[in-house]
Structures are given as structure tokens and as C-alpha cells.
N, C-alpha and C positions, 0 to 999 in steps of 0.2 A: 920656783914653780910653788905653790901653795897643794897639798895634796888634796884640800876640799874645795878651793874655791878656784884652782887652776892654774893658768898661765897669765905671770904679771905680763901688764901690756901699758903703754904708753898711752894716755883718753884718745891723742888724736889718730891712733892705729889700730883703733879698735876693729873697724870694718877689714880693715888688713888681713888682722889676724885670725877673726871670725874664717875670713876664704881660707885662711893656711889651714883652718882647725878640719874644717869639712872637706880638703883637700886633702889632707894624711889620714883620712876617717874614712871605713871601710863599711859607715853605716847606707844603708840603701836609701833611706828618707831622709830628710829634714823637715820634722815638722810642726808647725807652727799656725794655731788657729786662733792664737790672741796673746797680745801680749798680758804679762802677768807680774805685776810689779810690787816686793815687798819692802815697805816700810819702816827701820826700824830706829830709836834714840838709843837704845842699849849696847854698851859695852860688846863685841863680839857675837852680834845679833847677825851677819855675815855666817860665818859659821852653820849655825843653829839653821839658819832658815836656805842654806844652798844642803841642809839633809833633807830638812821639807819637802824641798824641790826634788829631791831623788823620789820622794815617795810620791806627793802629789803628778807628776809627769809621767807616771805607769799607765796611768787614766786621761791625763789632760794635756795633752800637745802644744807648747807653748814658747814664746822667748820669754826669758822668769830674767827680771831686772832685778837684782837685790842691790839696795842702796843703804848704807850703816852713816848714820851721818854723829859724829860725838863733838857738838856746836859748844861745850864749853873748854871744849881743847886750849888752850892757851896759842897756839901756831898753827896757821892756817895749810890745811893740804889736802891730796887727792890721788888715791890710788884705786887701780881699776885691774879685773881677772878677767878671762873668758875659757869658758870649760863645755862641754856637753854632756847630759846624762844621756846615755842609750840603754836601751832593753832589747832584753835578746828573743829571739823564737827561733826554735832549732835548733840552735847550737852558735847562729850568727847575729851580730850585729843588725836590726831592723828597720829603727824607727827612733831619731835622738833628737831631742830639744836644746838650744844654744841658754847659756846664762852666762850673764854680764853681771858684776858684783862691783859694788861700789863702795870705797870706803873713804867717808869725807869728814876734816878735824876743823873744828873754828869755826867762826860765823860767817859759811860761805853758803847763805839761802838762795841766792840768787846761782850761783854754779850748779849749785843741787839739782835745781827746775831744768836747768840749758842742759846737763850734764843726760837727765831722764829722757829728755823732750827730743833731745839727738838721736837719741838709741832705742825709741819705739819703732817697731814697723809700721809705719803712716797708715796703711791697705788694714789693720785688723784692730779692732776692740782693746779698751785698757780693759784690765780689774787689776783693782789697786788694792791690796791688801797691809792697811793699815794698822801696825802697831802699837801700841801703848797710847796716851792721852792726845789729843789733837791740838799742836801746839800751833803757835803759831809759822811752821809753816806750811802747816795747810789752811792753805790763800786761796782766790780764786779762780787764777790762771793756772792752778794743779788743777782742783775740781771741773774746771771746766772742760777741760778735755777729756775725761773721767767717763767710761761707761758705767761700770759698777763699783761701788767702794764697798770693802767686806772692813768692818771694825769689829773688835770687841768688848760692850760698855761696860762686862765683867773688870777691865782692866783699869780705869779711869777712875782717877783721883779726886775729880768731881763729873757726877755721874748728869746734874741739870746740866752745869755749863756746858758738859760736852756734847748735849743732845741739842742745846740752844743751836751751837757750831753748827750740828750734824744739820740741823733742821733749815739752817738760815744758808749751807752750801745748798740743798737743794730745792732751795726756792732761785738761790740764784743763777742754777742751771735751770731753768726754766721746765725744771720736776722733769730731766732728760735722766738725770742720774738714779741709777737703780740704790739703792744703800740694801746690803744685807748686815745686818749683826746677829755673831757668832752666840749673844744669849738670849736672842731671840732662836736663833736653830737648835740650842740645846731642847727648845720646848716642843721642836715639831712633830714627835713623836709621842708626847703626851697629847696634845691637840688632838691628833689624830686619834689615840684611844675615847678620849673624851667624843670626841663627836661620834664617833662606832656607838656609844654607850648610850647616849641621846637620840640614834635612831629609834632605838623601842620605846613605844608609846607612852608605855609609866615612867619613864623618865620626865620624857616629853611635856607630860601633868606636872610631875613634878616642879621642872622647872619655873612653871606659873605660878607657884606658889614657895619657891626658894626663899629659905631662910639665912641660911650661913656657908660662907667656902673657908675650908680651913687651909690651908698651904703650911707645907714644913719644905726648907731648905738651907742647902749652906751659905751661911753667913758672906761668904763672896759671892755668891749667886743670888741675892736678894732679886738685882737686875731683872733674870729670869723667871725670881718667881713675881714680879709686878706686874710682867710680859703678861705672863698667864693669866691671871687678873683681869688686867685690860681688858686682853680676847675672851674672856670667856662676858665681861661685863658687855663688852662692844655686843656680839653674839647676839647675848639675848635680850638687849635692848635697856640695861640699867643705867642709872646716873650716878656719878661718883658723888660725895658727899662728905668735906672732913668732920673728924670730931676733937673730941677733947683730948688734950695730951700725944696730937698726934697720930688719934688713932682716927680709921674711914671706914667707910661704910657706902651702902648703893642702894637707891631706892629702886625699884621695881616699876613696870608702869603703871601701877594701882596706886602707885607710893607708897607700898609697905617696905621696911629696911629687908637691906640684907648684909647682917653682918660678915665680918672679914677679922679672919682668926689668923696671926703668923707666927710661925715659930720657927725658932733659925737656930740650927746649930753648925756642927765644926765638922762632921763628919759626917759620910753616907753619899748619895747621889745628888750630883748641881740641885735639881726636885728632886725631894723623897716620896712627897706623895700630895694628892691634888683634891678634896673631896667637896661637893656640891652635895646639900642636904635638905628637904623641905618635910616638913611632920617628920614619919617614920620613916620615909625612903632616901636613901641616898645614893652617887656615884662618887666611884674613887677609882684614881689611878696612881697606884704608888709601885718604886722599886727599890728593895733591896740595895746594901750596898755591894759590890764588886757584881752584881746579877745584869748579864746580858738582854732582860728580858722586861716589859712591862705588868704588872698583873692590875686587871682588868676586873673592877666588879660593879654590879646594879642590885641592891638589897631592899626589900620592900617587905609588907609582911605576906605577901600572897606571888611573889617575884622573886627570882634571882637568878642572877649572870654571871658566869666567872669565868675570863679567858686570860691568855696569856696575849703578846704582843712585842715587834721588836721595841727597843731603847737607844734611844742616843748616843752617840759615838761620845766618850769621853774626853779624849786627846783630842788636841786645839786643830791638828791638821788634819785628821779626820773630819772633824767639822767644816774647814774650808772643802776640804773636795765634794762632798756632801751637797754644800752649797752651789760649789761649781757644776755641778752634775745636776741640780733642779735649772739653773740660773731663771729666766723668767723677771720680769720687776717687782715682783715681792712687796704687791699691791694690798695683802694683809697686812702683812706689818705695818702697809704705811696706814691701813684703815683704824690700827687700832691707835696710833700717837694721839688723836685729841683726848683718849680718856687716858690714858697713858702719863701725859704730859700735862695732864691736869693732875694728875696723882703726885708727878714730880713735884710740881708746884709752879711749872714755867708755861710762856706763853704761846699758844697755839697763832705760828702766823697763817695767814688765809690764802689760798689762790691756790693749792697743790692738792 
């Protein structure tokens, strides 16, 4: 018995062991609304992700399937465990979600895929949280059956290559696979704050003559910052233009430039602030380190607005929970891809 992962079982007897687990449990309900698979190639990920499932199943009933693949291990092997995560109401177990965990070692790509497929609840959608780079394991037979793919581009070692693979996967799925990037999720409340400030006629007038976008973000979260800028440009109808020395700016519809000013920092919120300015008017959304709220400000000579709004979670598991709660096809994220991909220097595949 593994205290975190549960009862060790033989691969061929998982169904039998799950049945025994539920027969021995006092839970009133075995709740399952989706398959939630979490894949990682990091050693020790199973135990970490089991803790994440404890948190996620408080609000999201699922069959959790955790996979850890140590592809460079010299010998081939596979281990499996089953357990259940139960939550209490009035002192009694009322809802439980089952968890299947698999640790594979060696070059067992085909067996990993078959093990996952064999243990899905086929009547339910598959949400796949892929942790780390999109390795060679990320292939068509896997993502064609995935309804929702969750990734975090902030963890990728080669961001342009990662998005090229992800874009191809969406195309291969005939645009049916929804993609949710936690780097994008980190900007959700920032985007709401900016959009709320631009409800003001003064801000709307300034946007027509915007001159500069200034953004401050942690160095490891530059992808979120660029996504946020791509969203502003897409919504405003600006066109991306690269400059000398790796700099870039945008062109407004009237052909005038909007300069991009980017500051990378080692501390603070993932995205610390974004400011859009034109003439003597500016719109700013910022977040101090450790603050759970955003500061929203519209400033002009004749008019000013100041208020606060909720900030996005910092913890990765909390971000996944937020994304699971929202659901949807994440069409706005896909809408920014042409601008964002052009900023990354990768080709946009037409059709989706």
C-alpha cells in the first residue's frame, strides 16, 4: 500500500480491484463527470499529482488517471495503484472519485497509450492535463480522442516549437480539441479589468489614438505577457510589425505605430502590470506582489477612475480548477493565435 497512491494492483485486474474498493467503501455516491488524465515525465510526479487530485475533486467529480513516464529508464516496467478521494458532508463520506495511477519506465510508448485508453470511462469526455514539453509521446492517436487539452507554455523549453505542435494537433483533430493554456488562464482577470476600463468613453476615445503598451512580467511568464499584448492588439484591430534588434510594435488602422515596451523582472506577480496610453490618457491594470486583487486605473486630465478587482490564482492547481469550472471551447484564445504566432515567428496553419 502506497499512502499517497493507494493499493498496488496488477494491470490486468484494475477493474476487479476498483469494484472491491467501492464495495468496501461507505461512500453514498461514486461521482464521475469526466475522465481527467494527468501526464508527466518528471520523476515523482505521481505523488505530486495525487495531491492535486485531492484538491480538484472537491469541486470536479471525475475518474482521475495519473501517468508518470520515465522514458530514459534502462529497464521496462509498469506499476499501477488504485484509490478513491472522498469528501465529507455532515461527518459522512458522500461523494468519492476514483484514481488510477501508472508509473511506466523505459521506452514503452505504445503500452502507455494502450494503458490509458483501456482505463478510460468511454461514456465520458477526456480532459488531458499535459505537464511539461510536448514530447514525442504527444502524438495523433492520443490527441484525437482528447476533448480538452490543458498545457502550460510557461514550462516549455521551446515555446515556438511547442505551439507549432499544438496548432498541428488542433488541425489534425479537425478543430474539435479545445486547448486551454494556463499561461493564458493567468491573464483572465487582467483581461476582464482592461475590458471593464474600456467601457468608459474616455478610454475608448484614447484607444483610437493609442501610442504605447507597457507591460511588466516575471521573466518565466513572458508567454503570458505576450499573449496579453496579442489579445489587446487583436481586439483593437492592430497589426503586428517587427523592428530592429528583436523589438516589435503594432500599427493602428490609420497606419500609425503603437510601441511595445516590455520589462522583465525576477519577482512580483506573473504579470505585474499592463498600461495602454495615448496622449495624456492611460489605462493601467497592476498587481503588487502577494496581493489577491488588481488595481485598475483610468487617468486623463479631465477624468479618472480607480477601483480594485479580483486577481488570478498563482497556484497551478487553482488555475486548472478555474479552467475546469469555465469549460467552453476557449475560442477567444484561438482568436489571438494569428497575432501571437506571428509574434513568435511561426506560421499560422489556416483552417481552424
